[in-house]
C-alpha positions in Angstrom: 37.1 -28.7 -6.0 36.3 -28.7 -2.3 34.3 -31.8 -2.2 34.9 -32.5 1.5 33.8 -29.1 2.6 30.7 -29.4 0.4 29.8 -32.8 1.8 30.5 -31.6 5.3 28.2 -28.5 4.8 25.5 -30.6 3.2 25.6 -33.0 6.2 25.4 -30.1 8.7 22.6 -28.6 6.7 20.5 -31.7 6.5 21.1 -32.5 10.2 19.8 -29.0 10.9 16.7 -29.7 8.9 16.0 -32.8 10.8 16.5 -31.1 14.2 14.7 -27.9 13.4 11.2 -29.1 13.7 11.9 -30.1 17.3 12.6 -26.4 18.2 8.9 -25.4 17.7 6.6 -24.4 20.5 3.1 -25.3 19.5 -0.1 -26.7 21.1 0.8 -30.1 19.9 4.1 -29.9 21.6 2.5 -29.0 24.9 0.0 -31.9 24.5 2.9 -34.2 23.9 4.7 -32.9 27.0 1.6 -33.3 29.3 1.0 -36.8 28.0 4.6 -38.0 28.3 4.9 -36.6 31.8 1.4 -37.9 32.7 0.2 -34.4 33.8 -3.5 -34.2 34.6 -5.6 -31.1 34.2 -5.6 -30.5 37.9 -1.8 -30.6 38.1 -1.5 -28.3 35.1 -3.8 -25.8 36.7 -1.7 -26.0 39.9 1.4 -25.4 37.8 -0.3 -22.4 36.1 -0.8 -21.0 39.6 2.7 -21.6 40.8 4.3 -20.0 37.6 1.9 -17.1 37.8 3.0 -16.4 41.4 6.6 -16.6 40.4 6.2 -14.3 37.4 2.9 -12.5 37.3 2.5 -12.1 33.6 -1.0 -10.6 34.1 0.7 -7.3 35.1 2.1 -7.0 31.6 -0.8 -6.1 29.3 1.0 -7.0 26.0 2.2 -10.4 27.1 0.1 -12.6 24.9 2.2 -15.5 24.2 1.7 -19.1 25.3 1.4 -19.4 29.0 4.6 -19.8 30.9 3.4 -23.0 32.4 3.2 -24.6 28.9 6.8 -23.5 28.2 7.9 -24.9 31.6 6.2 -28.3 30.6 7.8 -28.4 27.2 11.3 -27.5 28.6 11.0 -30.1 31.3 9.9 -32.8 28.9 12.5 -31.9 26.3 15.6 -31.0 28.5 15.2 -33.3 31.4 16.1 -36.9 31.6 13.3 -39.5 32.3 14.3 -39.7 35.9 14.3 -36.0 36.3 10.9 -35.8 34.6 9.5 -38.3 37.2 11.1 -36.2 40.0 9.5 -33.1 38.5 6.1 -34.5 38.5 6.5 -36.1 41.9 7.6 -32.7 43.2 4.5 -31.2 41.8 2.3 -33.7 43.5 4.4 -33.2 46.7 3.8 -29.5 46.4 0.1 -30.1 46.4 0.4 -32.2 49.5 2.8 -29.7 51.2 0.2 -26.9 50.8 -2.5 -28.9 52.3 -0.4 -29.9 55.3 1.0 -26.4 55.9 -2.1 -24.3 55.3 -4.9 -26.9 55.7 -6.2 -25.8 52.3 -5.4 -26.5 48.6 -3.0 -24.0 47.0 -5.8 -22.8 44.7 -8.0 -21.6 47.5 -5.3 -19.6 49.4 -5.0 -15.9 49.0 -2.4 -14.4 46.7 -0.3 -13.5 49.7 -0.3 -16.9 51.2 0.6 -18.5 47.9 3.5 -16.1 47.5 4.7 -16.9 51.0 4.6 -20.7 50.4 6.6 -20.4 47.2 9.1 -18.0 48.8 9.5 -20.4 51.8 10.1 -23.3 49.5 12.7 -21.4 47.5 14.6 -20.5 50.6 14.4 -23.9 52.4 15.5 -27.4 51.3 12.7 -29.8 51.5 12.3 -33.2 49.9 14.5 -33.7 46.9 11.5 -33.8 44.5 9.9 -30.8 45.9 13.1 -28.7 45.8 13.8 -30.0 42.4 10.3 -29.1 41.1 10.4 -25.5 42.6 14.0 -24.7 41.3 13.3 -26.1 37.8 10.0 -24.2 37.6 11.6 -21.1 38.5 14.6 -21.7 36.1 12.4 -22.5 33.1 9.8 -19.7 33.8 12.5 -17.1 34.0 14.0 -18.4 30.8 10.7 -18.4 29.0 9.8 -14.9 30.2 13.1 -13.4 29.4 13.2 -15.0 25.9 9.6 -14.0 25.1 8.7 -11.6 22.3 7.2 -9.2 24.8 10.4 -8.8 26.8 12.6 -8.7 23.6 10.6 -5.9 22.0 9.2 -3.9 24.9 11.4 -4.3 27.9 14.7 -4.9 26.5 14.8 -4.1 22.8 16.8 -6.6 20.8 18.6 -5.6 17.7 18.9 -8.5 15.3 21.5 -6.7 13.2 24.2 -4.8 15.0 23.8 -1.0 14.7 26.4 1.6 14.1 29.6 1.6 16.2 29.6 4.5 18.7 32.8 4.8 20.5 31.8 7.4 23.2 28.3 6.9 24.5 26.7 8.9 27.4 24.8 6.6 29.7 21.1 7.5 30.1 19.3 5.8 33.0 16.0 5.9 31.4 17.3 4.0 28.2 16.1 0.5 27.8 18.9 -2.0 27.1 19.1 -5.6 26.3 21.2 -7.4 29.0 21.5 -10.5 26.8 23.1 -8.7 23.8 
């Protein structure tokens, strides 16, 4: 007769069921994030280019998940406060203006080398609060999205869901792929 523990477990289980749908990553979730943050199609394309310059997923042939920019938008919408969301969007707009001032050309029309130089310079220097916030959060969320992707967890760093056998003495092989998150 452990009624208290049964009621506690039932409450935790029902709370988990209520929270679980918010943990999905679907096209509808991306659409909600773009509408909540007032991201236009031009700004979304700019964010795609920025994220692609930070982590060039085109170099990974098997990387076929949602784009990392969608992941960044959903994470920004779900994990940041409304004030931080406004700062993120304002930083994205400031980034567009910064590129036009520095290179006299929109970011989309710059060469890959110039795009990379701009992003590296912004990561190293402190600019306006919103611009620095945008670049740092974009980098943080894109790295998180890439490292937790199915491609990385299966091809680059194999992830064992169930622990394997215990081996007390293992020789280290430099060519062996390991999962640093395990």
